[in-house]
TIROKOL-345756 format. One record per residue (C-alpha): x, z, y. Coordinates in steps of 0.001 Angstrom, whole numbers, plus 500000, padded with zeros to 6 digits. Last residue first. Example, Ala and Ser with C-alpha at 12.3 -4.5 7.8 and 13.67 -1.06 7.14 Angstrom:
! TIROKOL-345756
+--------+--------+--------+
!      X !      Z !      Y !
+--------+--------+--------+
! 513670 ! 507140 ! 498940 !
! 512300 ! 507800 ! 495500 !
+--------+--------+--------+
//
This chain:
! TIROKOL-345756
+--------+--------+--------+
!      X !      Z !      Y !
+--------+--------+--------+
! 269598 ! 779355 ! 847398 !
! 267283 ! 782349 ! 847801 !
! 270174 ! 784803 ! 847558 !
! 271864 ! 783109 ! 850467 !
! 268706 ! 783397 ! 852545 !
! 268476 ! 787089 ! 851704 !
! 272122 ! 787642 ! 852717 !
! 271498 ! 785854 ! 855983 !
! 268499 ! 788080 ! 856686 !
! 270555 ! 791214 ! 855960 !
! 273314 ! 789989 ! 858282 !
! 270730 ! 789419 ! 860985 !
! 269482 ! 792989 ! 860604 !
! 272969 ! 794493 ! 860803 !
! 274008 ! 792255 ! 863675 !
! 270848 ! 793206 ! 865551 !
! 271588 ! 796892 ! 864923 !
! 275137 ! 796481 ! 866225 !
! 273763 ! 794856 ! 869373 !
! 271335 ! 797755 ! 869847 !
! 274077 ! 800332 ! 869289 !
! 276349 ! 798608 ! 871798 !
! 273552 ! 798360 ! 874362 !
! 272817 ! 802062 ! 873890 !
! 276474 ! 802955 ! 874292 !
! 276653 ! 800693 ! 877319 !
! 273831 ! 802581 ! 879027 !
! 275349 ! 805966 ! 878165 !
! 278756 ! 804955 ! 879565 !
! 277229 ! 803459 ! 882704 !
! 275219 ! 806652 ! 883292 !
! 278425 ! 808650 ! 882827 !
! 280147 ! 806415 ! 885362 !
! 277404 ! 806975 ! 887913 !
! 277593 ! 810749 ! 887524 !
! 281391 ! 810727 ! 887675 !
! 281297 ! 808898 ! 890985 !
! 284583 ! 807060 ! 891543 !
! 285620 ! 806215 ! 895087 !
! 285593 ! 802717 ! 896543 !
! 282386 ! 802619 ! 898573 !
! 281562 ! 806283 ! 899174 !
! 285301 ! 806914 ! 899088 !
! 285792 ! 804647 ! 902069 !
! 283087 ! 806390 ! 904059 !
! 284585 ! 809798 ! 903227 !
! 288027 ! 808510 ! 904211 !
! 286565 ! 807270 ! 907479 !
! 285102 ! 810703 ! 908271 !
! 288254 ! 812567 ! 907264 !
! 290389 ! 810210 ! 909345 !
! 288123 ! 810652 ! 912350 !
! 288454 ! 814432 ! 912044 !
! 292252 ! 814190 ! 911868 !
! 292169 ! 811688 ! 914715 !
! 290401 ! 814249 ! 916882 !
! 292596 ! 817159 ! 915734 !
! 295755 ! 815194 ! 916489 !
! 294268 ! 814205 ! 919854 !
! 293728 ! 817853 ! 920778 !
! 297180 ! 818837 ! 919550 !
! 298771 ! 816046 ! 921588 !
! 296878 ! 817095 ! 924709 !
! 297857 ! 820737 ! 924211 !
! 301501 ! 819773 ! 923632 !
! 301510 ! 817518 ! 926664 !
! 300143 ! 820348 ! 928782 !
! 302746 ! 822775 ! 927407 !
! 305606 ! 820382 ! 928092 !
! 304356 ! 819827 ! 931646 !
! 303836 ! 823567 ! 932169 !
! 307436 ! 824367 ! 931218 !
! 308736 ! 821921 ! 933799 !
! 306252 ! 823163 ! 936374 !
! 307319 ! 826779 ! 935786 !
! 310985 ! 825872 ! 936146 !
! 310230 ! 824009 ! 939376 !
! 308182 ! 826924 ! 940717 !
! 311046 ! 829333 ! 940114 !
! 313455 ! 827114 ! 942026 !
! 310997 ! 826247 ! 944811 !
! 309389 ! 822809 ! 944706 !
! 309975 ! 819860 ! 947055 !
! 310435 ! 817444 ! 944156 !
! 313461 ! 819406 ! 942929 !
! 315994 ! 817505 ! 945030 !
! 313970 ! 818346 ! 948132 !
! 314267 ! 822068 ! 947448 !
! 311515 ! 824208 ! 948966 !
! 312944 ! 827590 ! 949951 !
! 311347 ! 830853 ! 948844 !
! 313933 ! 831838 ! 946223 !
! 316733 ! 830779 ! 948572 !
! 315865 ! 833668 ! 950901 !
! 317608 ! 836098 ! 948536 !
! 320837 ! 834112 ! 948838 !
! 320755 ! 834259 ! 952645 !
! 319833 ! 837961 ! 952707 !
! 322570 ! 838939 ! 950295 !
! 325125 ! 836845 ! 952206 !
! 324114 ! 838453 ! 955515 !
! 324414 ! 841900 ! 953935 !
! 327864 ! 840991 ! 952607 !
! 329010 ! 839982 ! 956097 !
! 327636 ! 843135 ! 957685 !
! 329223 ! 845356 ! 955055 !
! 332539 ! 843506 ! 955395 !
! 332452 ! 844095 ! 959159 !
! 331669 ! 847774 ! 958634 !
! 334776 ! 848212 ! 956424 !
! 335260 ! 851724 ! 955004 !
! 332455 ! 851728 ! 952451 !
! 332818 ! 847949 ! 952072 !
! 335879 ! 848498 ! 949890 !
! 334220 ! 847021 ! 946769 !
! 334306 ! 843574 ! 948335 !
! 331658 ! 841521 ! 946482 !
! 334470 ! 839496 ! 944928 !
! 335706 ! 842727 ! 943328 !
! 332422 ! 843067 ! 941477 !
! 333169 ! 839694 ! 939930 !
! 333184 ! 835999 ! 940753 !
! 336585 ! 834347 ! 940366 !
! 335828 ! 833116 ! 936840 !
! 332784 ! 831200 ! 938181 !
! 329869 ! 831986 ! 935917 !
! 328878 ! 829142 ! 933638 !
! 326799 ! 825979 ! 933342 !
! 328510 ! 823812 ! 930740 !
! 325526 ! 821655 ! 929846 !
! 323342 ! 822623 ! 932809 !
! 325128 ! 820427 ! 935352 !
! 325107 ! 817310 ! 933231 !
! 325686 ! 814698 ! 935946 !
! 327642 ! 817306 ! 937977 !
! 330046 ! 817789 ! 935036 !
! 332049 ! 821026 ! 934750 !
! 329823 ! 823292 ! 936847 !
! 330877 ! 826763 ! 937978 !
! 328613 ! 829452 ! 939415 !
! 329248 ! 832310 ! 941854 !
! 331182 ! 830925 ! 944818 !
! 329286 ! 832546 ! 947718 !
! 326933 ! 831188 ! 950389 !
! 327000 ! 827454 ! 949581 !
! 327599 ! 828525 ! 945986 !
! 323961 ! 829613 ! 945795 !
! 322521 ! 826265 ! 946960 !
! 324921 ! 824114 ! 944948 !
! 324497 ! 826215 ! 941817 !
! 320709 ! 825989 ! 942065 !
! 320775 ! 822280 ! 942870 !
! 322938 ! 821414 ! 939864 !
! 321289 ! 823795 ! 937418 !
! 317757 ! 822732 ! 938339 !
! 318586 ! 819036 ! 938149 !
! 320341 ! 819551 ! 934822 !
! 317325 ! 821453 ! 933494 !
! 315110 ! 818612 ! 934653 !
! 317272 ! 816084 ! 932823 !
! 317338 ! 818217 ! 929682 !
! 313546 ! 818416 ! 929792 !
! 313274 ! 814643 ! 930244 !
! 315660 ! 814059 ! 927351 !
! 313683 ! 816426 ! 925126 !
! 310436 ! 814709 ! 926175 !
! 311996 ! 811363 ! 925219 !
! 312881 ! 812707 ! 921782 !
! 309270 ! 813828 ! 921383 !
! 308152 ! 810248 ! 922091 !
! 310738 ! 809006 ! 919570 !
! 309371 ! 811417 ! 916946 !
! 305750 ! 810474 ! 917577 !
! 306701 ! 806784 ! 917507 !
! 308282 ! 807393 ! 914100 !
! 305224 ! 809335 ! 912893 !
! 302963 ! 806344 ! 913350 !
! 301042 ! 805046 ! 916342 !
! 300174 ! 802093 ! 918553 !
! 303711 ! 801121 ! 919527 !
! 304849 ! 800081 ! 923005 !
! 304823 ! 803597 ! 924500 !
! 306936 ! 804983 ! 921671 !
! 309863 ! 802704 ! 922454 !
! 310424 ! 799176 ! 921201 !
! 313449 ! 797101 ! 920283 !
! 312502 ! 793679 ! 918960 !
! 314002 ! 791449 ! 916272 !
! 312314 ! 788203 ! 915281 !
! 313235 ! 785542 ! 912771 !
! 315979 ! 782953 ! 912865 !
! 319148 ! 782667 ! 914927 !
! 321206 ! 781662 ! 911863 !
! 323778 ! 784378 ! 912512 !
! 321174 ! 786881 ! 913730 !
! 319091 ! 786478 ! 910552 !
! 315546 ! 787827 ! 910649 !
! 313265 ! 786213 ! 908061 !
! 311350 ! 789381 ! 907041 !
! 311061 ! 790509 ! 910675 !
! 313329 ! 793120 ! 912225 !
! 311981 ! 796162 ! 914121 !
! 314485 ! 798155 ! 916188 !
! 313377 ! 801617 ! 917297 !
! 313800 ! 803022 ! 920793 !
! 314004 ! 806534 ! 922271 !
! 317712 ! 807110 ! 921725 !
! 318322 ! 803586 ! 923042 !
! 317243 ! 804574 ! 926567 !
! 320712 ! 804040 ! 928079 !
! 320804 ! 800497 ! 926648 !
! 324051 ! 798667 ! 927434 !
! 325777 ! 799688 ! 924214 !
! 323331 ! 801043 ! 921652 !
! 323910 ! 804760 ! 921037 !
! 320712 ! 806041 ! 919430 !
! 320853 ! 803362 ! 916693 !
! 317702 ! 803027 ! 914599 !
! 316937 ! 800202 ! 912198 !
! 313777 ! 798880 ! 910589 !
! 313537 ! 796244 ! 907895 !
! 312072 ! 792911 ! 906876 !
! 310619 ! 792161 ! 903474 !
! 310351 ! 789010 ! 901359 !
! 308100 ! 788612 ! 898302 !
! 305082 ! 787134 ! 900141 !
! 305653 ! 787931 ! 903813 !
! 306466 ! 791493 ! 904838 !
! 307619 ! 792776 ! 908246 !
! 306059 ! 790047 ! 910353 !
! 306989 ! 790960 ! 913938 !
! 304515 ! 789130 ! 916131 !
! 305746 ! 787763 ! 919453 !
! 302822 ! 786734 ! 921640 !
! 299924 ! 788650 ! 920093 !
! 302235 ! 791429 ! 918887 !
! 303022 ! 792428 ! 922474 !
! 301292 ! 795806 ! 922362 !
! 302243 ! 796766 ! 918825 !
! 300862 ! 796415 ! 915304 !
! 303791 ! 795465 ! 913073 !
! 302908 ! 792769 ! 910567 !
! 302114 ! 792770 ! 906849 !
! 301317 ! 789457 ! 905149 !
! 299599 ! 790328 ! 901909 !
! 299883 ! 788389 ! 898660 !
! 296794 ! 787135 ! 896798 !
! 297985 ! 783511 ! 896444 !
! 295625 ! 782363 ! 899207 !
! 297063 ! 784848 ! 901706 !
! 295633 ! 788234 ! 902632 !
! 296037 ! 789680 ! 906112 !
! 297678 ! 792911 ! 907199 !
! 297978 ! 795255 ! 910141 !
! 300655 ! 797865 ! 910707 !
! 301272 ! 801011 ! 912746 !
! 304534 ! 802745 ! 911753 !
! 305458 ! 805831 ! 909695 !
! 302097 ! 806976 ! 908309 !
! 301082 ! 803319 ! 908125 !
! 303833 ! 802746 ! 905534 !
! 302204 ! 805291 ! 903206 !
! 298895 ! 803478 ! 903635 !
! 300699 ! 800196 ! 902934 !
! 302108 ! 801685 ! 899712 !
! 298638 ! 802892 ! 898649 !
! 297241 ! 799420 ! 899353 !
! 299983 ! 797917 ! 897196 !
! 299368 ! 800344 ! 894347 !
! 295643 ! 799566 ! 894447 !
! 296399 ! 795837 ! 894363 !
! 298634 ! 796383 ! 891352 !
! 295727 ! 798155 ! 889641 !
! 293316 ! 795331 ! 890456 !
! 295380 ! 792363 ! 889335 !
! 292443 ! 789990 ! 889913 !
! 292028 ! 787431 ! 887134 !
! 293459 ! 783903 ! 886866 !
! 295693 ! 785254 ! 884081 !
! 298883 ! 783408 ! 884947 !
! 298403 ! 782955 ! 888686 !
! 296822 ! 786376 ! 889084 !
! 299711 ! 788170 ! 887424 !
! 302402 ! 786145 ! 889201 !
! 300921 ! 786622 ! 892654 !
! 300171 ! 790296 ! 892059 !
! 303727 ! 790997 ! 890917 !
! 305169 ! 789077 ! 893858 !
! 303075 ! 790970 ! 896372 !
! 303978 ! 794211 ! 894575 !
! 307664 ! 793450 ! 895187 !
! 307048 ! 792739 ! 898875 !
! 305077 ! 796001 ! 899212 !
! 307860 ! 797934 ! 897450 !
! 310550 ! 796432 ! 899696 !
! 308603 ! 797528 ! 902782 !
! 308222 ! 800999 ! 901263 !
! 311977 ! 801272 ! 900661 !
! 312613 ! 800123 ! 904247 !
! 310453 ! 802957 ! 905564 !
! 311985 ! 805743 ! 903472 !
! 315559 ! 804533 ! 903928 !
! 317301 ! 802530 ! 901217 !
! 320200 ! 804088 ! 899347 !
! 322821 ! 801472 ! 898521 !
! 324976 ! 802532 ! 901469 !
! 322938 ! 804655 ! 903821 !
! 319899 ! 802761 ! 905079 !
! 318475 ! 803768 ! 908438 !
! 314800 ! 804446 ! 909141 !
! 313465 ! 807746 ! 907790 !
! 316800 ! 809540 ! 907426 !
! 317999 ! 808323 ! 910846 !
! 314748 ! 809337 ! 912510 !
! 315091 ! 812836 ! 911063 !
! 318710 ! 812984 ! 912237 !
! 317649 ! 811888 ! 915723 !
! 315001 ! 814617 ! 915794 !
! 317658 ! 817179 ! 914792 !
! 319899 ! 815897 ! 917595 !
! 317125 ! 816410 ! 920140 !
! 316640 ! 819955 ! 918837 !
! 320341 ! 820645 ! 919241 !
! 320258 ! 819357 ! 922831 !
! 317224 ! 821493 ! 923594 !
! 318881 ! 824616 ! 922213 !
! 322207 ! 823832 ! 923929 !
! 320495 ! 823297 ! 927289 !
! 318376 ! 826423 ! 927050 !
! 321427 ! 828440 ! 926050 !
! 323491 ! 827137 ! 928975 !
! 320763 ! 827887 ! 931512 !
! 320146 ! 831306 ! 929965 !
! 323846 ! 832176 ! 929904 !
! 324349 ! 831274 ! 933568 !
! 321234 ! 833201 ! 934587 !
! 322371 ! 836268 ! 932627 !
! 325846 ! 836151 ! 934175 !
! 324289 ! 836128 ! 937633 !
! 322100 ! 839116 ! 936707 !
! 325142 ! 841010 ! 935376 !
! 327183 ! 840258 ! 938497 !
! 324312 ! 841270 ! 940795 !
! 323731 ! 844490 ! 938826 !
! 327426 ! 845360 ! 939062 !
! 327076 ! 845075 ! 942830 !
! 324010 ! 847319 ! 942806 !
! 325866 ! 849898 ! 940700 !
! 328792 ! 849828 ! 943125 !
! 326459 ! 850590 ! 946026 !
! 328053 ! 849848 ! 949421 !
! 325700 ! 846953 ! 950270 !
! 322705 ! 849311 ! 949981 !
! 319325 ! 847683 ! 950668 !
! 320856 ! 844202 ! 950497 !
! 322239 ! 845074 ! 947046 !
! 318711 ! 845700 ! 945813 !
! 317471 ! 842418 ! 947286 !
! 320420 ! 840637 ! 945684 !
! 319554 ! 842121 ! 942297 !
! 315902 ! 841123 ! 942744 !
! 316791 ! 837427 ! 943146 !
! 318863 ! 837454 ! 939942 !
! 316245 ! 839474 ! 938060 !
! 313684 ! 836785 ! 938895 !
! 316065 ! 834080 ! 937675 !
! 316630 ! 835982 ! 934450 !
! 312852 ! 836239 ! 933916 !
! 312387 ! 832524 ! 934552 !
! 315301 ! 831705 ! 932230 !
! 313912 ! 833542 ! 929232 !
! 311481 ! 836415 ! 929175 !
! 308495 ! 837476 ! 931233 !
! 307619 ! 834055 ! 932643 !
! 306897 ! 832624 ! 929190 !
! 310226 ! 830909 ! 928676 !
! 311754 ! 830337 ! 925253 !
! 312855 ! 826722 ! 925893 !
! 313384 ! 826305 ! 922146 !
! 309850 ! 827563 ! 921461 !
! 308422 ! 824955 ! 923819 !
! 310485 ! 822291 ! 922048 !
! 309081 ! 823482 ! 918696 !
! 305512 ! 823056 ! 919954 !
! 306479 ! 819670 ! 921327 !
! 307774 ! 818692 ! 917872 !
! 304542 ! 819685 ! 916136 !
! 302372 ! 817971 ! 918747 !
! 304359 ! 814714 ! 918466 !
! 304310 ! 814828 ! 914669 !
! 300548 ! 815409 ! 914573 !
! 299928 ! 812882 ! 917354 !
! 301815 ! 810050 ! 915669 !
! 300600 ! 810811 ! 912126 !
! 296951 ! 810804 ! 913266 !
! 297382 ! 807550 ! 915165 !
! 298991 ! 805858 ! 912156 !
! 296370 ! 807147 ! 909695 !
! 293665 ! 806034 ! 912122 !
! 295072 ! 802487 ! 912152 !
! 295042 ! 802418 ! 908345 !
! 291519 ! 803864 ! 908124 !
! 290195 ! 801228 ! 910511 !
! 291577 ! 798490 ! 908249 !
! 290189 ! 800209 ! 905133 !
! 286747 ! 800474 ! 906722 !
! 286729 ! 796751 ! 907534 !
! 288174 ! 795826 ! 904144 !
! 285348 ! 797527 ! 902231 !
! 286269 ! 797776 ! 898565 !
! 284615 ! 798031 ! 895146 !
! 287121 ! 796295 ! 892914 !
! 286163 ! 793437 ! 890610 !
! 286428 ! 792838 ! 886880 !
! 285687 ! 789228 ! 885980 !
! 283250 ! 786913 ! 884214 !
! 282579 ! 788998 ! 881101 !
! 280226 ! 787105 ! 878812 !
! 276483 ! 786803 ! 878475 !
! 273825 ! 786030 ! 875877 !
! 273156 ! 782743 ! 874166 !
! 269865 ! 781821 ! 875824 !
! 267432 ! 779484 ! 874146 !
! 266233 ! 776325 ! 875883 !
! 262999 ! 774537 ! 875063 !
! 260583 ! 774703 ! 872118 !
! 262427 ! 772107 ! 870049 !
! 265778 ! 773809 ! 870750 !
! 268417 ! 773318 ! 873439 !
! 271166 ! 775947 ! 873646 !
! 271746 ! 777996 ! 876819 !
! 275108 ! 778256 ! 878535 !
! 276394 ! 781809 ! 878823 !
! 275113 ! 784220 ! 881438 !
! 277631 ! 785887 ! 883726 !
! 278789 ! 789490 ! 883725 !
! 280717 ! 791372 ! 886415 !
! 282524 ! 794519 ! 885292 !
! 283084 ! 797042 ! 888061 !
! 286231 ! 798762 ! 889246 !
! 286392 ! 801786 ! 891545 !
! 289242 ! 801578 ! 894014 !
! 292150 ! 803954 ! 893450 !
! 294091 ! 805364 ! 896405 !
! 291884 ! 808465 ! 896390 !
! 292942 ! 809316 ! 892819 !
! 290735 ! 812183 ! 891639 !
! 288314 ! 809950 ! 889659 !
! 291180 ! 807895 ! 888253 !
! 290576 ! 808730 ! 884568 !
! 286830 ! 808260 ! 885139 !
! 287382 ! 804734 ! 886454 !
! 289575 ! 803797 ! 883477 !
! 286942 ! 805161 ! 881083 !
! 284274 ! 803126 ! 882886 !
! 286471 ! 800031 ! 882587 !
! 287045 ! 800666 ! 878867 !
! 283297 ! 801172 ! 878349 !
! 282525 ! 797906 ! 880168 !
! 285162 ! 796012 ! 878162 !
! 283770 ! 797440 ! 874923 !
! 280266 ! 796596 ! 876096 !
! 281276 ! 792968 ! 876556 !
! 282892 ! 792792 ! 873130 !
! 279756 ! 794174 ! 871465 !
! 277607 ! 791727 ! 873431 !
! 279877 ! 788893 ! 872369 !
! 279284 ! 789886 ! 868732 !
! 275537 ! 789988 ! 869346 !
! 275587 ! 786448 ! 870739 !
! 277718 ! 785218 ! 867859 !
! 275402 ! 786841 ! 865310 !
! 272316 ! 785393 ! 866978 !
! 273957 ! 781978 ! 867118 !
! 274734 ! 782235 ! 863391 !
! 271075 ! 783076 ! 862706 !
! 270016 ! 780007 ! 864678 !
! 272352 ! 777791 ! 862662 !
! 271067 ! 779173 ! 859406 !
+--------+--------+--------+
//
């Protein structure tokens, strides 16, 4: 009787085991299209054997635990690749837009207006008495002034749009947490959920762990991070940047999260528009605890935020070069005739405009009857025309047209480099994701095999129970 009872108990456990296996397979199949999900597997362990006269008799198996199929090395590389990919994609996209804002291909835009400006003076030099030539000079001068001002306003507006995007991603607004800070809070909350679940049940909280990894992947798209697992199952998430070995910024520790902040107008920091502030989970300026560092794109290994700040720096550099061009161009031309007006020498291109006193009348319309005026105007035309071939020390020894071309070329070269790296990291990401999915992804074929195998085991265990029950009934009837 005792041995028959053991058989029944063993078969019952087998039925329960197969139910768990079938439920796990069903869960895997339901998440087959979820790339953030890690395939789960039931691990069995043999039960203690029972001693009998002939030796030891096994008592079947029981479910030990349900584990995830993961490769931490691949997942770590995938996180860093996600950050690099996001950085270069955002940087390339913004540089492409900056190039469009500058609107200069040599045949249109500021370069074309500058060429027309030089040509108009050459035409006037041929016939200083021509009213049409004089009107052409005024129109060409007006065109240059408008192009310089338009380029500046377009670039300035694009820089402001990047700042607004950074503000939305980083800064909290009232009770509304920013995208990045919301993710940091979510990771800290999932840490606590995992800790409590695994402490109470002593089993791995697999689905919560998947949600946490998905949140960290989302975080990696904004900033580069690295993580380590603590004994209680929680992750410590730190910023991955150049100086992290000496001054690590721990953004999440257990159930506490740090935050990011962005202020483009920090007092005493002229480069604040290109820097992000990273605050550790224990940062408190009043208590002088924790870590807070301000880093620019060059100090951070990747992420869309560093791509945006790098693009913001390119905007500032382009504005600076446009100011240099406007200042030196106006100074050189006005040295021969007052044509352009600048409000602020430090931002020469911002309010670059035609001098109100410059008109056809300023070119002395009465030159037809004044040989001296004709001679003077011819000398002015020649002097201004020669400026196009002069090397300007304040423009790195380049000519005016050459300087504009170099400025445009630098943006274009950076854009091409960024696009190339974006494509490289995009390919690397696809390769690593494929490797990760080969380990953690769900194979419908494998799951169907598991389902069929467990169905057969279930049927066999049920058959054993049926036969054992019949034997017990016969024994009872014999009593």
